[in-house]
Residue, then its C-alpha position, 0 to 999 in steps of 0.5 A: d205209702f207216701n204221706f205228705y203230713e206224716d212226712l213232714k212231721k218226720c222231717f220235722e221229728v229227725l231235726f228235732s231229735n238231733g238238737i236241730y232247730n231252724m228258728d225262722m220256719n216258715l214255707k219259704n224254707i220248705i221244697y217238696n218234690n212232687k216226683t221223688k215226694k221228698f222233702s228239703f229244708i233251706d235257709f239255715d241262717k238262724l239255727v241252733i244245733d245243740s245236742a244237749k237240747k235233743n227233743d227241747r219242747e220249748y224249741s220244738n214248739s217256737v219252731l212250730r209256732k213259727f212254721k204254723k204263723s208262716i202258713n196263716k201268712y199265706n192264707l193256707h190254713k183252711k188248705f193246710r190239716w194242722d191236725k193231721f200234721i201235729 
């Protein structure tokens, strides 16, 4: 069963659980294929990879704050259900 918010959340969780953090995570860096119902993350020029930092709360929160800022920047805060995502 496809759930947009759950699937997007899982994508972030996979990255975080492997110590991978895109410090410039924003909407322009996420591609969604409606046909396959799959997400792709792109533009990793501000990527932090540190296996010692798997599921690091500080890094995770920083990425999520940046992502939320992007949602607000594009005026999607009323459409994007942050509560379903988190």
